[in-house]
Every structure is written in C-alpha cells, then in structure tokens.
Residue, then its C-alpha position, 0 to 999 in steps of 0.5 A: m491517538t487513533r481517535l484524534p483527527i488525522r490533522l491533529r495526529v500529523s501535527a502532534a507527530f510533527a511537534v514531537a519530531m521537532a521537539v526531538v530535533l530542537i533538543l538534540s540540536g540544542a544539546i549538541l550546540y551547548v556541548r560543542l560550545g563548551s568544548h570550544l570555550s574550554l580549548a580557548l581557555d587552555r590556549q589563553l593560559r598557555l599564551r599567558a604562561n609563555d609571556l610570564a615565563v620570560l619575566v620569571s626567567r629574569p631575576g628581580t622581576p616580581l609578578a605583582a609588579e608593573h607587569r601585572s596590568r599587561f599579563v594579569e587581570t585583577g579578579e580574572t587571572y592569577a599566577q604563582v612561582l613555586d620551587g621544588r618543595g612547593r614553597v611560593l616564591d612569587g605570586t599575584a594577589p590575592l593568593g598570598r603564600t598558599s600554593v594552589l597545587t597539590a604535592d602530586e600536581l607539583r611533582r608532575a608539573r616539574v616534569d611536564e605541563i599539566y592542566t587542572n581545575r579548582s572549584s575555588v582558590p584563596g581569595l577567589d570563590e569562583p571555579s578556575r582553570i590552572f596551567a602549570t609548566p616547568v621554568t628555569r631561573r639561574g639554574q634553579h628548576l621552578v614551576l610557573v602556575v597560571g590560572i584563570t577563572r571559568e566564570d566567563r565560560a560559565e556565563t556564556l553557556r548560561s546565556l546560550r542555555d537561556e536563549l535556547l530555553v526561550a527560543g526553543p519553545i517559540a520555534l516549536i510552537l511556530a513549527t507545530l502551527a506550520g505543520y497543522a496548517l500544512a496538514g490542513l492544506a494536504l488534507r483539503p483535497v481529501e475532505s473535498m473528495r469526502r464531501r463529494a462521495a457523501a453526495i454520490s448515490a445510485e440515483r446519480p450515476g456518472e458522478r466522480l470524485p474531484v482529483p487534485q493534479t498533485r502527482d502524489e498519493v492523494q491524486r492516486l487515491g482519487e484516481t483509484l476511487n474513481e476507478m472503483l466507482a466506475r466498476l461499481e457503476a458498471a456492476l450496478l448497471r449489469e445487475r439492473t440490466f440482468v434484472a430487467d432482462a430476466g423479468h422480460e424473459l420470465r414475463t413471456p412464458l408466464a403470459l403464455l402459461r396464463t393464456e393457455l390455462e384461461l383458454a382451457l378453463r373457459h373454452g376447453e371442450g373435451e379431453g383432447e383440447l384440455r390435454d393439448a392445453l396442459r401439454r403446452s402449459s407443461e412446455e412453458v413450465d419447463r422453459l420457466t424451470q430452465l430459465a430459473e436454473a440458468l439465472l440461479l447458476i449465474a447469480r451463484s457464480d457472480h457471488g463466488h458460490l458456484e460449487l464444483r465437484l472435481e474429478e478426473v474426466e475423460p473428454a471422450e466419455l464426456l462427449e459421447s455422453t452429450v451425444t447420447r443425450f441429444e440423439w433423439r433430438a438429432k433424429e427428429a431434426g434429421r441432423p446427425v450428431s457425432a463425437h471424436a476425441p483422441p484417447g488418453l486425454r484427461l482433465r479435472g472438472d465437474r462432469m455434470r457442469l461440463e455436460q451442462a455446458l456442452g449440452n447448451l452448445v449442442e442445443n444452440a447448434l441444433r436450434h440455430g445452426d444447420g447440417e451435422v453437429t460435430l463434437s471434438a477434443a484436442s490438447e495443446n500446451g496443457i490446455v484441453d479444447l472441447h469443440v462443438r461445430d455445425a454447418g449453418g450460417g455461423f454467427p453474424p460477424d459483429f455479434i461474435a464479440e458479444a456472443f457470451t454476454r447475458f441475454a445477448r441474441p443476434d438481430h439476424g443470422r441465426s434465428g429461433a427462440g431462446s433466452g440468450l443465457g446459454l452461451s453465458i452459462v457456458r462461459t461461467i462454467a468454463e471460468a469456474h474451472g479456470g478456463s475460458a469459452q470462445a467462438a468463431n465462424l468456420p471458413a467453410g461456413g458454420a460456427d465453432v464454439w469451444l471450451s478451453l480447460p486446464s488438463a489434468g496433472p499432478a500440480d493442477e490447481l483449479q479455481r472454484 
C-alpha cells in the first residue's frame, strides 16, 4: 500500500470503510427485520387463537366448517383442538388426526400459552410457527393449537437479502468513485504546489508556492513551505553576501601583499628597504590570518560545530587577563585600560573563546573609540554581564541595530580600518554559550558593548 499513490490509498481506505459500514448496516437491517417479522407472526397467531377460542368454546362448531374461510387460510394456517391426552378432537385439513404437539409441549400448554417452531407438519412441508393455549368447553380443559407457515417471513428476508446483495456493491462502487474524485480534488492543490516547487531554483528567487484559501491542512502546509522557502532564500542570500564580502575583504590585503613583494623585487635597493617591505608584508599576512580565522569561526558556528571547552571561569580573572594582553597597545596609544569585577562571580564557559570575544571588544574600543577603556562585570537574575566601555563618540544611532551583523561598518562616526567581523564573532561566541551580545551608547558619550552569559550553577546546562 505504501507504494501506491495517496489518491488510490485514500480511495481504498474509503472503500474498505464503506464496505464495513454497508455490511454492518445490512446485517443489522436484516436481523431487525427478521425480529419484527417474528413479533408480527406471534401477534397474528395470538389474534387467530383468540378468535378460534370463541368458536371452540361453543359446542358443535367444527374448525373445518364454514368459519374456515374467515379464520384459517388454506395452505398458510392451520388449527387443532387437543384433549388432555393429546388426542385430536378437531382440526383443519390437511393435518388429519395427528397431533402437532409433543407430550412435553402438551403438558406445558395445558397450564400456559407457549410458542414453538416446526420444520414441517403433516400435509405441509414448510417450516411453521405454532401457538398453543388452554381453552375450556363444557367444563373440559382442552388445548387449542394454531399454526402458520413461516414462508412469508422467509420470502421477505430473502427478498431483502437479494436487494442488499445487488444494491450494496453498486453503492460501494459509487461511493468509491466519489471518494476517488474527492481525493483528487483535495490533492489538486498539492499537485499544483509540487509542480511549482519543481520549477523553483536558486536562479529564480522570490517565487513561492500557490496556497489555496481552504483554511485546512493543505493551506497550512503551503504557508509553512513558503515560510521555509523564505528562510532558505534568506540563508542563501546571507551565504552569497558572506562569500562576496569575504572575497572583498581578502582581496585588499592580498593586493597590498602582492604590491609590496613586487616593489621589493623590482625596486628594493638595500637591506633597509627590503626589511620595510617584509615588515609591511608580514602585517598584511597577519591581517589575512586573523580574517581567515574569523571566517572559519563563523562558518563553524553556522554549521553547529563551534566546540567549547567548558570550565568554571571567574570574570575578574578573565577581565584582568584581557587587560594584560592589551597593556602594551594601550601604552602606545596613551589610553588607559582597566578592569573592575566584584569578587565571587562565577560562570561556565570556554576561557579562550571568551578572551577572544573580550579582545575583539577592546580592539574595537582602542581602534574606533577614545579615552579610557573600562572592563567590568555585573550579575543579576542568574546572568553575568561583561562590559567594555570607552569614552569616544559612540555608535551612530542608526548603526546600533546592525552593529553585530557580519561585515557591518558605519559610514561615519567611528573611523578606521577593519573587516566588520569583530562584533559578529562576539555575538557568535555569546550565543554558543547560551547568552547574547548587546551594544548601546552611554549618556555621557562613548560606547558600551557587553556579553550576557548564564552564571555558573549546579543546574546550568550550556548549549554548544
């Protein structure tokens, strides 16, 4: 069944369900009709017995006489009058003088009314239903027996059965065809979406699946698939933008490196000029290395492979280690870098990655900001915030929302060189730790960029 088309499977299931319904309905109808016919037959016997009992109670009124046409139908009904010993005192043709009751039935009939069945009686080869009731004539206790053939009941049931056997398959076939047609109508929007999906490709962005306004599962499926296409298109656009921006960023240092080497080869006169060329080339190689490492980190995080070596970290030690790394840069720039963190704070994280994130923030503050660079830590509601602040001009107001976007750089405000990946890497590391990265301008001037990370605890579970 799994290899069949959905339309055929739905039609087959519909046919099986309809077959079960028709069979059960026919069986119930057949049984109920048989029960009603049996009750009607018993009521008819009782009415005939009541009429004949009046005749039997009158002496000299034989059952086979002129009353036969009114109370007894030839070939359909019959009657007998039995005494206490089972002898036939009176009866209708063709029973003759043979009792239709057994001795046990006669004994019970002398006390109360009874019903019984016979497969055949003398002179009649058809099954019949018998009703026996006690009567009295001239003080003598007799038994009146009234019988009727069950052929009419059987014929009615046979007729119903034949009609069901003919009408049932026809109804099943019609219902199956209707189910097949309805399944086709229901699946038509799915087929339309399939054809459109087959035509959608990366070279034709912006196309979406046709969604029927049916307010059912098919509409929800189409809307969900369109949302998925939108996400895939956005992801593809980000990848293309990422590749284009990465190529642009790599092209500049490579061009500079090539120029320096060519100048050194062609015009280098003396050891001093060659050393200067090699120094500048080394700086471009360092820039290329940092850029390649940044791109590799972002690519790994996008594919969920950014590995973290989690351990318990004290924010105070982390900030002091970062300050030590940039101490010489701060002295050269004449800008102090300090760290302040309350004792007792703990968080679980990858020390190397967190130092990398804080280093990027300090690097940005030294390169783009002004004044003192301050590193601090604070904790609230189980979250540890690691802040890096400076006293420069801050971010352009319209750039804060895009500050953590890859290759994002303001057109004005903070100036200087850079790849635009520093803050993006900060956000990537923060999210890998189950936290976030945010930025804001200080009221007194300057920028504040911080990481919000879960604090260390016995139940902490950090996402990798």
